[in-house]
C-alpha positions in Angstrom: 17.2 -3.9 -5.2 19.1 -0.7 -3.5 21.8 -1.3 -1.2 22.8 1.3 1.3 26.1 3.2 0.8 28.3 4.5 3.6 26.3 7.7 3.6 23.0 5.9 3.8 24.0 3.8 6.7 25.8 6.8 8.6 22.6 8.8 8.2 20.3 6.2 9.7 22.8 5.3 12.4 22.9 8.9 13.4 19.0 9.2 13.5 19.1 6.1 15.7 21.6 7.6 18.0 19.6 11.1 18.1 16.5 9.4 18.9 17.8 7.2 21.7 19.0 10.5 23.6 15.4 11.7 22.9 13.7 8.8 24.5 16.2 8.8 27.5 15.2 12.4 28.0 11.7 11.7 27.8 11.7 8.7 30.3 13.7 11.0 32.7 10.9 13.9 32.5 13.2 16.2 30.8 11.0 16.3 27.9 7.0 16.7 28.0 4.8 14.6 25.8 4.0 17.8 23.7 7.7 18.1 23.3 8.4 14.5 22.3 5.3 14.0 20.3 6.7 15.6 17.0 10.1 13.8 17.8 8.7 10.5 18.0 6.2 10.8 15.0 9.4 11.9 12.8 10.6 8.3 13.6 7.5 6.7 12.9 6.4 6.1 16.6 2.6 6.6 17.3 1.0 6.4 20.8 -2.3 4.5 20.1 -5.0 3.5 22.1 -3.0 0.8 24.5 0.5 1.0 23.5 2.9 2.7 21.2 2.9 1.7 17.4 5.9 1.5 15.3 5.4 2.0 11.5 8.4 0.6 9.5 9.3 2.0 6.0 9.5 -0.6 3.2 10.5 1.6 0.3 8.2 0.7 -2.8 7.2 -2.5 -1.1 10.6 -4.2 -2.0 12.7 -6.1 0.6 15.0 -9.2 0.7 15.2 -12.3 2.7 17.5 -10.9 5.5 15.3 -8.0 6.1 12.1 -9.9 6.1 13.6 -12.2 8.7 14.7 -9.5 10.6 11.0 -8.2 10.6 10.0 -11.5 12.1 12.6 -11.6 14.8 11.6 -8.0 15.7 8.0 -9.2 16.1 9.2 -11.9 18.8 11.7 -9.5 20.6 9.5 -6.3 20.8 6.1 -7.0 20.1 3.6 -9.8 20.7 5.0 -12.1 17.9 3.2 -10.8 14.9 3.4 -7.7 12.5 0.7 -6.1 10.6 1.5 -5.4 6.7 -0.2 -2.0 5.8 -1.7 -0.5 2.7 1.4 1.6 2.2 3.3 -1.3 1.8 5.0 -1.0 5.1 4.6 -2.9 8.4 3.4 -2.0 11.7 4.0 -3.2 15.4 1.4 -2.5 17.7 2.7 -3.1 21.4 6.2 -1.4 21.3 7.6 -0.2 24.8 9.0 3.1 24.6 12.2 2.2 26.3 13.0 -0.6 23.9 12.1 1.4 20.8 15.8 2.9 20.0 17.0 -0.7 20.3 14.3 -2.0 17.7 15.3 1.1 15.2 18.9 0.0 15.7 18.1 -3.7 14.6 16.4 -2.2 11.6 19.4 -0.2 10.9 21.6 -3.3 10.8 19.6 -4.4 7.9 19.3 -1.2 6.0 15.8 -0.3 7.3 14.3 2.6 9.3 11.1 4.3 10.3 11.9 7.7 9.0 9.3 9.7 7.4 6.4 7.2 8.1 4.4 9.9 10.1 4.4 13.6 9.8 3.5 16.3 7.4 6.3 15.2 4.9 6.7 13.1 1.9 5.9 9.5 2.9 7.0 6.0 1.9 6.7 6.1 -1.8 4.8 2.9 -3.2 4.9 1.1 -6.4 3.5 -1.5 -8.5 4.2 -4.8 -6.3 4.9 -6.8 -9.5 7.5 -4.2 -10.7 10.5 -5.9 -12.5 8.6 -9.1 -13.0 5.0 -8.7 -14.6 4.4 -9.6 -18.1 2.6 -6.3 -19.0 5.3 -4.0 -17.8 6.4 -1.4 -19.9 9.5 -0.4 -17.8 10.6 -1.2 -14.1 9.4 1.8 -11.8 11.7 0.9 -8.8 14.7 2.8 -9.9 12.7 6.0 -10.6 11.0 5.3 -7.1 14.3 5.1 -5.4 15.3 8.3 -7.0 12.2 9.9 -5.6 12.9 8.3 -2.1 16.7 9.7 -2.0 15.3 13.1 -3.3 12.4 13.2 -0.6 14.2 12.0 2.6 15.1 15.0 4.8 14.3 17.4 2.1 14.5 20.8 4.2 11.8 22.4 2.0 9.2 19.7 2.4 9.9 18.3 6.0 6.8 20.7 7.4 4.2 20.5 4.4 0.4 21.6 5.1 -0.2 17.7 5.5 1.0 14.5 4.7 1.9 13.6 1.2 1.9 10.2 -0.6 3.3 9.4 -3.9 2.9 6.2 -6.1 4.5 5.1 -9.4 3.7 2.3 -11.8 5.2 1.2 -15.1 2.4 -0.7 -16.8 -1.2 0.3 -18.0 -2.6 -2.0 -15.3 -2.6 0.0 -12.0 -1.7 -2.1 -9.0 -0.9 0.6 -6.9 -4.0 2.6 -6.7 -2.1 5.5 -8.3 -4.7 8.0 -9.0 -6.0 8.1 -5.3 -2.7 9.3 -4.3 -1.5 13.2 -3.9 0.7 12.5 -6.9 0.5 9.5 -8.9 3.2 8.8 -11.6 2.7 6.4 -14.5 5.6 5.5 -16.9 4.5 5.8 -20.5 5.9 5.7 -24.0 5.2 8.8 -26.6 4.8 8.6 -30.1 8.6 8.8 -30.7 9.0 5.6 -28.6 10.5 7.6 -25.7 9.9 6.8 -21.9 8.4 9.6 -19.8 6.3 10.4 -16.7 2.6 11.1 -16.9 1.8 12.9 -13.7 -1.4 12.7 -12.0 -1.9 15.1 -9.1 -4.6 15.7 -6.4 -5.9 12.4 -5.5 -6.9 10.9 -2.2 -9.4 9.5 0.0 -10.4 10.4 3.7 -13.2 12.8 4.5 -13.0 14.3 0.8 -12.3 11.4 -1.7 -10.8 12.6 -5.1 -9.6 11.3 -8.3 -6.5 12.8 -9.3 -6.6 14.8 -12.7 -3.7 14.6 -15.4 -1.7 17.4 -14.9 1.2 16.6 -17.1 1.1 14.2 -20.0 4.8 13.4 -20.5 7.7 14.6 -18.4 11.2 13.3 -19.5 12.5 10.9 -17.0 15.5 13.0 -16.2 13.2 15.8 -15.4 11.0 13.8 -13.1 12.7 15.3 -9.9 12.6 18.9 -10.9 8.7 18.4 -11.6 8.1 16.7 -8.5 9.9 19.9 -6.7 7.5 22.3 -8.7 4.3 20.4 -8.0 5.4 20.4 -4.1 6.7 23.9 -4.1 3.3 25.3 -5.5 1.3 23.2 -2.9 3.7 24.1 -0.1 3.1 27.8 -0.9 -0.6 27.8 -1.4 -1.7 24.6 0.8 -3.9 25.6 3.6 -2.4 25.4 7.3 -5.4 26.8 9.1 -7.7 23.9 8.7 -6.1 20.2 8.7 -9.2 19.0 7.1 -8.6 21.2 4.0 -4.9 21.0 4.0 -4.2 18.1 1.4 -3.3 19.0 -2.2 -6.5 17.5 -3.5 -8.2 20.4 -2.0 -5.8 22.9 -3.5 -6.3 21.4 -7.1 -9.9 21.3 -6.6 -10.1 24.9 -5.3 -8.1 26.6 -7.9 -9.0 24.1 -10.8 -6.4 21.7 -12.3 -5.8 24.2 -15.3 -4.5 27.1 -12.9 -2.5 24.7 -10.7 -1.1 23.3 -13.7 -0.1 26.6 -15.2 1.5 27.5 -11.7 3.5 24.2 -11.6 4.6 24.7 -15.3 6.0 28.1 -14.4 8.1 26.9 -11.3 9.1 23.9 -13.2 10.6 26.4 -16.0 12.4 28.1 -13.1 13.7 25.1 -11.5 15.1 23.7 -14.8 17.3 26.9 -15.0 18.7 25.8 -11.4 20.0 22.5 -12.5 18.4 20.6 -9.5 18.1 17.6 -11.4 20.6 14.7 -10.4 22.9 13.8 -13.1 21.8 11.1 -15.8 24.6 9.1 -14.2 22.9 8.8 -10.9 19.7 7.3 -12.5 21.9 4.7 -14.3 23.7 3.9 -11.2 20.5 3.2 -9.4 19.2 1.4 -12.4 22.1 -1.1 -11.9 20.7 -2.4 -8.6 17.3 -3.5 -10.2 18.9 -5.4 -13.0 17.4 -8.6 -13.8 18.3 -10.8 -10.6 20.1 -13.7 -12.6 17.1 -15.6 -14.4 17.8 -18.9 -15.8 17.1 -19.5 -19.4 15.5 -22.6 -21.0 13.3 -23.6 -18.0 10.2 -25.7 -18.3 7.2 -23.5 -18.9 4.7 -26.0 -18.0 3.3 -26.8 -14.6 1.7 -30.2 -13.4 -1.7 -29.5 -12.0 -2.8 -32.9 -11.3 -3.4 -32.0 -7.6 -6.7 -29.9 -7.5 -6.1 -28.0 -4.3 -2.6 -26.9 -5.9 -4.3 -26.1 -9.1 -6.7 -24.0 -7.5 -4.0 -21.9 -5.8 -2.1 -21.5 -9.2 -5.3 -20.3 -10.7 -6.0 -17.7 -8.2 -2.8 -16.5 -6.7 -0.2 -17.1 -9.2 0.4 -14.4 -12.2 2.4 -14.5 -15.4 6.1 -13.4 -15.3 8.1 -11.5 -17.9 10.6 -14.3 -18.0 9.8 -17.8 -19.5 9.8 -20.8 -17.0 9.0 -18.2 -14.0 5.9 -17.0 -12.3 4.8 -14.5 -9.8 3.2 -15.9 -6.4 1.1 -13.8 -4.2 0.8 -15.0 -0.6 -2.5 -14.1 1.0 -2.3 -13.1 4.5 -6.3 -13.3 4.5 -7.2 -16.6 6.1 -10.8 -17.2 7.1 -11.3 -15.6 10.4 -8.2 -14.1 10.3 -7.0 -10.5 10.7 -6.0 -8.9 7.3 -2.5 -8.1 6.9 -1.3 -9.9 9.9 1.4 -12.4 9.9 3.2 -14.3 12.9 6.8 -13.9 13.5 7.2 -17.6 12.4 5.2 -16.9 9.2 7.3 -13.9 8.5 10.4 -16.0 8.8 9.1 -18.6 6.5 8.6 -16.1 3.8 11.9 -15.0 4.2 13.2 -18.6 3.7 10.9 -19.1 0.6 12.3 -15.7 -0.9 16.0 -17.0 -0.1 15.4 -20.5 -1.4 12.7 -20.0 -4.6 12.4 -16.3 -5.4 16.0 -14.8 -6.0 16.1 -13.5 -2.7 13.2 -10.7 -3.3 9.9 -10.0 -1.6 7.3 -7.3 -2.0 4.4 -6.0 0.0 1.3 -5.2 -1.7 -0.9 -2.2 -0.7 -3.9 -5.1 -0.6 -1.8 -6.2 2.5 -0.5 -9.2 1.0 3.0 -10.7 0.2 4.6 -11.5 -3.2 7.4 -13.7 -4.2 8.0 -12.1 -7.5 10.4 -14.6 -9.3 9.7 -18.2 -8.7 10.6 -20.9 -11.0 7.4 -22.6 -12.2 9.0 -26.1 -11.5 9.3 -24.9 -7.8 5.7 -23.9 -7.5 4.3 -27.1 -6.0 7.1 -27.1 -3.3 6.5 -23.3 -2.4 2.7 -24.3 -2.4 3.3 -27.1 0.2 5.4 -24.8 2.5 2.8 -22.2 2.5 0.1 -24.9 3.2 1.9 -26.2 6.1 2.1 -22.7 7.4 -1.3 -21.7 7.0 -0.3 -19.4 4.3 -1.9 -21.1 1.0 -5.3 -19.2 0.9 -6.4 -19.5 -2.7 -8.4 -16.1 -2.5 -6.6 -13.3 -3.9 -9.1 -10.7 -5.2 -12.0 -12.5 -3.9 -14.3 -11.4 -1.2 -12.5 -12.8 1.4 -9.2 -10.8 0.3 -10.2 -7.8 2.6 -8.4 -4.8 3.1 -9.1 -3.4 6.6 -7.5 -1.0 8.9 -6.8 -1.9 12.5 -9.9 0.3 13.6 -11.0 0.8 17.0 -9.0 -2.3 18.5 -5.9 -0.3 18.1 -6.4 3.2 16.7 -7.1 6.3 18.7 -8.8 7.9 15.7 -11.4 5.2 14.9 -14.9 5.2 15.4 -15.6 1.6 15.0 -13.7 -1.7 15.0 -12.7 -3.1 11.6 -11.0 -6.3 12.2 -14.0 -8.3 13.9 -16.2 -7.3 10.9 -13.5 -8.3 8.3 -13.3 -11.8 10.3 -17.1 -12.4 10.4 -17.2 -11.6 6.6 -14.5 -14.0 5.8 -16.0 -16.6 7.9 -19.5 -16.1 6.2 -18.0 -16.5 2.6 -15.3 -19.0 4.0 -16.2 -21.8 1.3 -13.8 -21.0 -1.5 -16.0 -22.7 -3.9 -18.8 -20.0 -3.3 -16.0 -17.1 -3.4 -15.0 -18.4 -6.7 -18.4 -18.5 -8.1 -19.0 -14.5 -6.9 -15.5 -13.9 -8.6 -13.4 -10.7 -8.5 -14.9 -8.6 -5.6 -12.6 -6.0 -3.8 -14.0 -5.6 -0.3 -12.4 -2.7 2.0 -13.2 -1.7 5.4 -12.2 1.7 7.4 -13.0 2.3 10.8 -13.2 5.9 10.4 -13.6 8.7 7.5 -9.7 9.0 7.5 -10.0 5.9 5.1 -6.8 3.8 5.7 -8.7 0.9 4.7 -9.5 2.5 1.1 -13.2 2.0 1.6 -14.0 4.6 -1.2 -12.2 2.4 -3.6 -13.9 -0.9 -2.8 -16.3 -2.9 -5.2 -18.1 -3.1 -1.7 -16.9 -0.4 1.1 -17.6 -0.3 4.6 -17.2 2.8 6.5 -17.5 2.6 10.5 -19.0 5.6 12.2 -20.1 6.6 15.6 -23.9 6.6 15.8 -24.7 8.3 19.2 -22.2 6.4 21.0 -22.9 3.0 19.3 -20.5 1.6 16.3 -22.5 1.9 12.9 -21.5 0.7 9.4 -22.2 2.3 6.4 -22.3 0.6 3.0 -20.7 1.9 -0.1 -20.9 0.4 -3.7 -19.0 1.2 -6.9 -15.6 1.9 -6.0 -12.4 0.6 -7.8 -8.5 1.7 -7.4 -7.4 0.1 -10.8 -7.1 1.9 -13.9 -10.8 2.1 -14.2 -10.7 4.5 -11.0 -14.0 5.1 -9.5 -15.5 6.2 -6.0 -17.9 4.2 -3.9 -21.4 5.7 -3.0 -23.2 5.3 0.2 -26.1 3.3 -0.7 -28.4 4.0 2.5 -28.6 3.9 6.4 -26.0 2.1 8.1 -26.0 -1.2 10.1 -24.6 -2.7 13.2 -22.0 -5.4 12.9 -24.3 -8.2 12.1 -26.5 -6.3 9.8 -23.7 -5.4 7.7 -22.6 -8.7 7.0 -26.3 -9.8 6.2 -26.3 -7.0 3.8 -23.1 -7.7 2.1 -24.5 -11.4 1.3 -27.5 -9.9 0.1 -25.6 -7.6 -2.4 -23.9 -10.7 -3.7 -27.1 -12.4 -4.2 -28.3 -9.6 -6.4 -25.4 -9.8 -8.4 -25.4 -13.4 -9.0 -29.0 -13.4 -10.1 -28.5 -10.3 -12.4 -24.9 -10.6 -13.7 -24.2 -11.4 -17.3 -21.4 -13.3 -19.0 -17.9 -12.0 -17.8 -19.1 -9.5 -15.5 -17.4 -8.7 -12.1 -19.5 -7.5 -9.2 -18.4 -3.9 -10.2 -19.5 -4.4 -13.7 -23.0 -5.6 -12.9 -23.3 -3.0 -10.5 -22.3 -0.2 -13.1 -24.8 -1.6 -15.6 -27.7 -2.1 -13.5 -27.4 0.6 -10.9 -28.1 0.8 -7.3 -31.9 0.3 -7.2 -31.8 -3.4 -7.0 -29.5 -3.6 -4.4 -31.1 -1.2 -2.2 -34.5 -3.1 -2.8 -32.8 -6.3 -1.5 -30.9 -4.9 1.3 -33.5 -2.4 2.8 -36.9 -4.1 1.3 
């Protein structure tokens, strides 16, 4: 993984010192909240319902055991003993004291981490496939390109005050594990007919109050021109994106209103101009970065079989372990979704345990997934049983990956000042209703996602079943959506009818699964059955 050089460290350390002075002036009354707000947001510090929340950047979801352990220690030292992993592959701390925030940032800087550009109308943390560098189906590792993008976008003066926040995702396989088409820009590394690697650009996706799937804007951009094309795409947006209405300020609105063809034409013209300026980093820089992502010392001739005589272990392997590109290794996903738990939360002790497992069994790497889970990307198959035992002892061996209890949920009204309804208690109730793992596996793959407001931080538009919390005359109400997907078959869910209270929405979800089990054909997921039979049978069962 990438390591800071002297310039990186000096830049982050200087930012900490600068923020320490800003906090000191705020606490002394020399800065008003109106003056302080843009300064704290530039450092990832939000003021939520009850306390400050800090969002820490984990670039493209990759970190090492030293960094993970530091995140656990920070949870104990500055928060209430836990952290919340997010759909942007970041971690959030929900109970931060303002006077301690600079010390927290200094502790992050000591392990090559920061909270820069995790808020504000700038280019946010770049996300990537959490199986990058390990997946058996990967064409090319996207992380070097994501790192190049991170370096280009950090403190970019032209894009520091965009019309609205901006999110980029990059993948290197046909399998989309990063919800790429639902980002402002999605980049897929592809191979052309000549066998050359290049970038396919999707521009104008997003969720929120106006969900859209990004169209293809460029089929193939040479990798050494990726930054120039990004620069062109951002310049056109920065030039024409609306600043008079924040609800119409995202790039998806611009692409929709002028049309993909006109947006493409303007980007191509800007791209041609940029190529004459020589803004692209030299080829040697990309090669230098690639060196940090070389294969991490895989051993050869390892046993490729796993003893599955323990049925609980066998169940976990079947559900949470994926094929690795290197024989004798496997990819392990640690579910942070126990029955009755808060999706994405992990205690300080659990965070430190995962750090230890990465150090001892996963070649010192971890990944945060956009589904709010953690990945150990390089585990020897011979070590799987030991890893499972340690996870099981810590309450982290939930064999529910991609099942109905593997819920994505935003913090909702329990924490967020923008929310209309609570997400966490609802997720807990649904996971408890479907706690039986045998029942979950009978239902099979079912992506359930909950947002506490229209901003869609819980990705409800992309859920096979999505739930949106709304305010109905001062009462929390929940709308039910069906048919979304954030995978390669990207689709947007649609509201199927009137909303429910908290208990009613749990019952509605259960009725929907009953219809699916009665109607499905061999090999169909919930989403497949819904697409085949349509909404009518579900509405009849749910609304009578």
